[in-house]
C-alpha positions in Angstrom: 27.7 -274.2 -34.2 26.4 -277.7 -34.1 24.5 -278.4 -30.8 25.3 -281.3 -28.6 22.5 -283.7 -27.7 21.8 -282.5 -24.3 21.5 -278.9 -25.3 18.9 -279.9 -28.0 17.0 -281.9 -25.4 17.1 -278.7 -23.1 15.7 -276.6 -25.9 13.1 -279.3 -26.7 12.0 -279.4 -23.1 11.9 -275.5 -22.8 9.7 -275.5 -25.7 7.4 -277.8 -24.6 7.3 -276.2 -21.0 6.8 -272.8 -22.9 3.9 -274.4 -24.9 2.4 -275.7 -21.8 2.6 -272.6 -19.8 1.2 -270.7 -22.5 -1.8 -273.2 -22.6 -2.2 -272.9 -19.2 -2.3 -269.4 -19.0 -4.8 -269.4 -22.0 -6.8 -271.8 -20.4 -6.8 -269.8 -17.1 -7.7 -266.9 -19.0 -10.6 -268.7 -20.5 -11.7 -270.0 -16.9 -11.6 -266.5 -15.8 -13.6 -265.1 -18.4 -16.0 -267.7 -18.1 -16.2 -267.2 -14.2 -16.6 -263.5 -14.8 -19.2 -264.1 -17.5 -21.0 -266.5 -15.0 -21.0 -264.0 -12.1 -22.4 -261.3 -14.5 -25.2 -263.5 -15.6 -25.7 -264.4 -11.9 -26.1 -261.0 -11.1 -28.5 -260.0 -14.1 -30.6 -263.0 -13.1 -30.7 -262.0 -9.6 -31.9 -258.4 -10.4 -34.6 -259.9 -12.8 -35.6 -262.2 -10.1 -35.9 -259.5 -7.8 -37.8 -257.5 -10.3 -40.1 -260.1 -11.0 -40.8 -260.9 -7.4 -41.6 -257.3 -7.2 -44.2 -257.3 -9.8 -45.7 -260.6 -8.5 -46.1 -259.0 -5.0 -47.8 -256.0 -6.8 -50.0 -258.1 -8.9 -51.3 -260.2 -6.0 -51.8 -257.0 -3.7 -54.2 -255.7 -6.5 -55.8 -259.2 -6.9 -56.3 -259.6 -3.2 -57.4 -255.7 -2.8 -61.1 -255.7 -2.1 -63.4 -253.8 -4.5 -66.8 -253.4 -2.8 -68.4 -251.0 -4.9 -68.4 -251.4 -8.6 -66.7 -248.7 -10.9 -70.0 -247.7 -12.5 -73.3 -247.4 -10.2 -76.8 -247.2 -11.6 -78.8 -244.6 -9.9 -81.8 -242.2 -11.1 -82.0 -244.4 -14.5 -78.3 -243.4 -15.2 -74.8 -244.8 -15.0 -72.4 -243.0 -13.1 -68.5 -243.7 -13.0 -67.1 -243.2 -9.5 -63.8 -242.3 -8.1 -61.4 -245.2 -7.1 -61.3 -244.1 -3.4 -65.0 -244.2 -3.2 -65.1 -247.6 -1.1 -62.7 -245.9 1.6 -64.7 -242.7 1.8 -68.1 -244.7 2.0 -66.5 -246.9 4.8 -65.6 -244.0 7.1 -68.8 -242.4 6.3 -70.9 -245.6 7.3 -68.5 -245.9 10.4 -69.2 -242.2 11.5 -72.9 -242.6 11.0 -73.2 -245.8 12.4 -71.3 -245.0 15.4 -73.6 -241.9 16.1 -76.8 -244.1 15.7 -75.6 -246.7 18.0 -74.9 -244.1 20.9 -78.2 -242.3 20.0 -80.3 -245.4 20.4 -78.2 -247.3 22.7 -78.2 -250.3 20.3 -75.4 -252.2 22.1 -77.8 -253.0 25.1 -80.0 -255.0 22.9 -77.1 -257.2 21.2 -75.4 -257.1 17.9 -78.9 -257.9 15.9 -80.1 -254.4 16.4 -76.8 -252.9 14.9 -77.1 -255.2 11.9 -80.7 -254.1 11.3 -79.8 -250.5 11.3 -76.5 -250.7 9.2 -78.3 -250.1 5.9 -81.6 -248.4 6.2 -80.9 -245.7 9.3 -77.5 -245.2 8.6 -77.7 -244.3 4.8 -80.3 -242.0 5.3 -77.5 -240.4 7.5 -74.8 -240.6 5.0 -77.4 -238.8 2.2 -77.8 -236.2 4.7 -74.1 -235.5 5.5 -72.4 -236.8 2.2 -72.8 -236.6 -1.6 -70.9 -237.2 -4.8 -69.8 -234.2 -6.9 -69.3 -234.2 -10.7 -65.4 -233.8 -11.8 -63.5 -234.1 -14.8 -61.8 -237.3 -15.3 -58.1 -237.8 -16.7 -59.4 -239.3 -20.0 -62.0 -236.3 -20.4 -65.0 -238.2 -19.0 -67.0 -237.3 -15.9 -66.0 -239.0 -12.6 -68.1 -238.7 -9.4 -66.2 -238.1 -6.3 -67.5 -238.8 -2.6 -67.0 -235.7 -0.3 -68.7 -234.6 2.9 -71.2 -231.7 2.6 -70.2 -228.3 3.7 -73.3 -227.6 6.1 -73.9 -225.2 8.7 -75.7 -226.1 11.8 -78.3 -223.4 11.2 -78.7 -224.2 7.7 -82.3 -224.4 6.2 -83.2 -227.5 4.4 -85.4 -225.4 2.1 -82.3 -223.4 1.1 -80.6 -226.9 0.0 -83.5 -227.8 -2.2 -83.5 -224.5 -3.7 -79.8 -225.1 -4.7 -80.9 -228.5 -6.2 -83.6 -226.7 -8.2 -81.0 -224.7 -9.7 -78.4 -227.2 -10.2 -79.9 -230.8 -11.1 -76.4 -232.5 -10.7 -77.1 -231.9 -6.8 -80.2 -234.3 -7.1 -77.8 -236.8 -9.1 -75.2 -236.6 -6.4 -77.9 -237.5 -3.6 -79.5 -240.3 -5.4 -76.0 -241.5 -6.3 -75.2 -241.4 -2.7 -78.0 -243.5 -1.5 -77.5 -246.1 -4.1 -74.0 -246.5 -3.4 -74.5 -246.6 0.4 -77.3 -249.3 -0.2 -74.9 -251.3 -2.2 -71.8 -250.9 0.2 -73.8 -252.1 3.2 -75.5 -254.9 1.6 -71.9 -256.3 0.8 -70.1 -255.7 4.2 -73.3 -255.5 6.3 -72.2 -258.5 8.6 -68.5 -257.1 9.0 -69.4 -253.8 9.9 -72.0 -254.6 12.4 -69.5 -257.0 14.2 -66.8 -254.3 14.2 -69.1 -251.7 15.6 -70.8 -253.8 18.2 -67.3 -254.8 19.5 -65.6 -251.1 19.5 -68.2 -248.2 19.5 -68.2 -248.0 23.2 -64.4 -248.1 23.6 -63.2 -245.9 20.7 -64.2 -242.9 18.5 -65.8 -243.0 15.3 -62.5 -241.5 14.0 -60.3 -244.3 15.5 -62.6 -247.1 14.2 -62.8 -245.4 10.7 -59.2 -245.1 10.5 -58.1 -248.7 11.5 -61.1 -250.7 10.4 -62.0 -249.3 6.7 -58.1 -250.0 5.3 -58.1 -253.5 6.6 -61.7 -254.1 5.3 -60.5 -253.2 2.0 -57.2 -254.8 1.7 -57.8 -258.0 3.3 -59.5 -260.7 0.8 -60.1 -263.0 3.5 -62.6 -260.8 5.1 -64.6 -261.5 2.1 -65.6 -264.9 3.6 -66.0 -263.9 7.1 -69.7 -264.7 8.4 -70.9 -266.5 5.2 -71.2 -269.5 6.9 -73.0 -268.2 9.7 -76.8 -268.6 10.1 -78.7 -265.7 9.0 -80.0 -263.6 11.8 -83.8 -263.7 12.2 -85.1 -261.0 14.4 -87.4 -262.0 17.4 -90.2 -259.6 17.9 -89.6 -258.6 21.5 -89.6 -254.9 21.4 -91.0 -251.8 19.8 -88.4 -252.1 17.0 -90.3 -254.7 15.4 -93.6 -252.7 15.2 -96.0 -252.2 13.3 -94.7 -255.2 11.5 -91.4 -256.6 10.1 -91.8 -255.1 7.0 -89.0 -253.3 5.8 -91.3 -250.3 4.5 -92.6 -249.7 8.3 -89.1 -249.7 9.4 -88.1 -247.1 6.7 -91.3 -245.2 8.0 -90.1 -245.2 11.5 -86.5 -244.1 10.6 -87.5 -241.6 8.5 -89.9 -240.0 11.1 -87.1 -239.8 13.4 -84.1 -238.7 11.1 -85.9 -236.9 8.4 -87.1 -233.9 10.4 -87.9 -231.8 7.3 -89.4 -234.5 5.2 -86.9 -233.9 2.3 -85.7 -237.3 2.2 -88.8 -238.8 2.4 -90.3 -236.8 -0.1 -87.4 -237.8 -2.4 -88.0 -241.7 -2.0 -91.6 -241.5 -2.5 -91.1 -239.8 -5.6 -88.7 -242.6 -6.8 -91.1 -245.4 -5.6 -94.5 -244.2 -6.6 -93.8 -241.9 -9.8 -90.1 -243.1 -10.9 -90.7 -241.4 -14.3 -90.6 -238.0 -12.7 -86.7 -238.7 -11.7 -85.7 -239.0 -15.4 -84.3 -236.0 -17.4 -86.8 -233.4 -18.5 -86.5 -234.3 -22.0 -87.4 -237.9 -21.2 -90.5 -236.9 -19.1 -91.7 -235.2 -22.3 -91.2 -238.3 -24.4 -93.2 -240.2 -21.5 -96.0 -237.9 -21.8 -96.2 -237.9 -25.6 -96.0 -241.6 -25.5 -99.0 -241.5 -23.1 -101.1 -239.8 -26.0 -99.7 -242.0 -28.6 -100.4 -245.3 -27.0 -103.7 -244.6 -25.3 -105.9 -246.5 -27.7 -103.4 -249.7 -28.1 -103.1 -249.9 -24.4 -106.9 -249.4 -23.9 -107.5 -252.3 -26.1 -104.9 -254.7 -24.0 -106.2 -253.7 -20.9 -109.7 -254.7 -22.0 -108.5 -257.9 -23.5 -106.8 -258.7 -20.2 -110.0 -257.7 -18.2 -112.0 -260.0 -20.2 -109.6 -263.1 -19.9 -109.8 -262.4 -16.0 -113.6 -262.0 -16.0 -113.6 -265.3 -18.3 -112.0 -267.3 -15.7 -114.2 -265.7 -13.0 -117.3 -266.9 -14.7 -116.1 -270.4 -13.8 -116.4 -270.0 -10.2 -119.3 -270.6 -7.8 -119.2 -266.7 -6.6 -120.3 -265.8 -10.4 -123.5 -267.7 -10.1 -124.9 -265.1 -7.8 -126.0 -262.5 -10.2 -126.1 -259.9 -7.1 -122.1 -260.4 -6.9 -121.3 -260.5 -10.4 -120.8 -256.8 -11.0 -119.1 -256.2 -7.8 -116.6 -259.2 -8.6 -116.0 -258.0 -12.1 -115.6 -254.3 -10.9 -112.7 -255.5 -8.7 -111.0 -257.0 -11.9 -111.3 -253.5 -13.7 -109.7 -251.3 -10.9 -106.9 -253.6 -10.8 -106.3 -254.0 -14.3 -104.1 -251.1 -14.7 -102.0 -251.9 -11.6 -99.5 -254.2 -10.5 -99.4 -256.8 -7.6 -99.0 -254.1 -5.0 -102.3 -252.6 -5.4 -103.7 -253.6 -2.0 -100.2 -252.4 -0.4 -100.4 -249.0 -1.9 -103.8 -248.4 -0.3 -102.1 -249.4 3.0 -99.4 -246.9 2.5 -96.6 -249.2 1.6 -94.0 -248.8 -1.2 -94.4 -250.9 -4.3 -91.9 -253.7 -4.9 -91.8 -252.3 -8.6 -91.4 -248.6 -8.9 -94.5 -247.2 -9.9 -96.5 -250.4 -9.7 -97.0 -250.7 -13.4 -99.5 -253.8 -14.6 -97.8 -257.0 -14.7 -99.0 -257.6 -18.3 -96.8 -254.4 -19.4 -93.7 -256.7 -19.3 -95.3 -258.4 -22.6 -94.9 -255.5 -24.6 -92.1 -253.2 -25.8 -92.3 -249.5 -27.1 -90.3 -247.9 -29.8 -90.2 -244.4 -31.4 -90.9 -244.0 -35.0 -89.3 -241.9 -37.5 -91.8 -239.3 -37.3 -91.4 -239.2 -33.4 -94.5 -241.1 -32.8 -94.4 -243.9 -30.2 -95.7 -247.5 -30.7 -96.1 -250.7 -28.7 -95.3 -254.3 -30.2 -95.1 -257.5 -28.4 -91.9 -258.2 -26.8 -89.5 -260.9 -27.7 -89.4 -264.0 -25.2 -85.9 -264.2 -24.1 -84.7 -267.7 -23.5 -82.5 -267.6 -20.1 -79.5 -270.1 -20.9 -79.5 -273.1 -18.3 -76.9 -273.4 -15.9 -75.4 -276.5 -14.1 -76.7 -277.2 -10.8 -74.6 -275.7 -8.2 -73.1 -273.0 -10.3 -73.2 -269.6 -9.2 -75.1 -267.0 -11.4 -73.1 -264.8 -13.5 -72.5 -261.4 -12.4 -74.7 -258.6 -14.1 -73.3 -257.3 -17.3 -72.0 -254.0 -17.9 -74.6 -251.5 -19.2 -74.2 -250.9 -22.8 -73.1 -247.6 -24.0 -75.7 -245.2 -25.8 -75.6 -242.4 -28.0 -75.8 -238.8 -26.2 -79.3 -238.0 -25.3 -80.8 -241.6 -25.8 -82.3 -243.4 -22.9 -80.4 -246.4 -22.1 -82.3 -249.9 -21.1 -83.0 -249.3 -17.8 -84.6 -245.8 -18.6 -86.6 -247.2 -21.6 -87.8 -249.7 -19.0 -89.1 -246.8 -16.8 -90.4 -245.0 -19.6 -92.4 -248.0 -20.9 -94.0 -248.9 -17.6 -95.1 -245.2 -17.2 -96.2 -244.9 -20.7 -98.5 -247.9 -20.3 -99.7 -247.0 -16.6 -100.6 -243.3 -17.5 -102.3 -244.6 -20.8 -104.2 -247.2 -19.2 -105.5 -245.0 -16.1 -106.4 -242.5 -18.6 -108.3 -244.9 -20.9 -109.9 -247.2 -18.2 -109.7 -245.6 -14.5 -110.5 -242.1 -15.2 -113.8 -243.3 -17.3 -115.1 -245.5 -14.5 -117.5 -242.8 -13.6 -118.8 -241.9 -17.2 -121.7 -243.5 -18.9 -119.4 -245.0 -21.5 -116.8 -246.2 -19.4 -118.5 -248.5 -17.2 -116.4 -251.6 -18.3 -117.8 -254.0 -15.5 -121.1 -253.4 -17.0 -120.2 -254.5 -20.6 -118.3 -257.4 -19.5 -121.3 -258.7 -17.4 -123.9 -258.0 -20.2 -121.9 -259.2 -23.3 -118.7 -260.8 -21.8 -120.3 -264.4 -22.3 -121.2 -263.4 -26.0 -118.5 -261.2 -27.5 -114.8 -262.0 -28.0 -112.1 -259.9 -26.1 -111.2 -258.2 -29.2 -115.0 -257.2 -29.9 -115.2 -255.8 -26.4 -112.2 -253.9 -26.7 -112.9 -252.1 -30.0 -116.3 -251.2 -28.6 -115.0 -249.7 -25.3 -111.8 -248.1 -26.6 -113.7 -246.5 -29.8 -113.3 -243.1 -28.0 -109.6 -243.6 -27.5 -109.0 -244.7 -30.9 -109.8 -241.6 -33.1 -107.9 -241.1 -36.4 -104.2 -241.4 -36.2 -104.2 -243.6 -33.2 -102.5 -247.2 -33.0 -104.7 -249.9 -32.5 -103.9 -253.5 -31.7 
């Protein structure tokens, strides 16, 4: 049936309306989908931001957390990996020992300076007596040294402890590691600890101070700069504390007398200061004595050349013109040629600056072991130190290089070299001074102006340089 124009118009309008509504619905659906997708993306981004913020906070916490002791510490010629919580244990141990030291000697009566002075020497002695590092197995299969408090009884004899050390050498390693770690820790935070202990010791117990102060000390990075701009303390001699002198060795002797009743710690410190080679492993000590025999000829010749050069300079002085003084002046050179700069200080009972007090000229030589197991010496290569811009701080010491099992590292090699040269020199020169063919002073006085140092060395060292000995 044909439709009227009005009906046709209505149909067209209805179709237009339907298409428009369908378009609107589709548009609304698209907008709704986009809105849903937008909210989903926003929620995802929010979760990502929260996770990123958490990671950043954890990273900042790791950066700002203060690490005082290095993860590896050198002691007794070896490198020891220590547990991560060693900082906290060492801090609490230092606080406990310092708390007792302050009350025992009433150090707060004389001001903070006395506490500052005792925060390393006396306190570390107490730490060594009451704490130690023990060897444990690490997660990766290596060895980790963990700090712990000694299980000591009040009536325990120190001799029993040293008998245990003789049976288990790792106990001695733990003691030496404890001493070195304590010195390193106190050197780093000496100012902060002394300030805290001065302010709180008479008000709080050692446990309270340790529990509240140590976590703050280790977590707050800003504490690192505390006290750096302060003027260093310069002690004023006004009490028995500063007698017999301001020398650190004298103070140590005083503390050892008060705290080390049995003398065990003092014996250990003297062993490390005067004969450091005896702190090496037994296998390395055997190599030291073998090297002493192998190098005796070469060391003798070098020592005579050094003495001849010093005597030559002495001849230019007015004192040498007096023939009655010549031999005594040259003898003074001879008795020092096998020793370091602290020869006179050792005679007075002080500790040497360099353990063992080896001759300074030993630094010009290196030792090496040949294929047949024989030791020899050669001139050391001069190492040029790279120049650094003015005002730039020195770089931190490099981590020690890994060495093969049973082989000495660089630090141990230095101890061995100094010991070999010192022992060989004393055997070739010092021990022969009373013999007829060992009067090196007479040889230098009578023939030093006519013979070269090499000729004098050949003549004096002939008994040392038999077949098979190295000559230089």
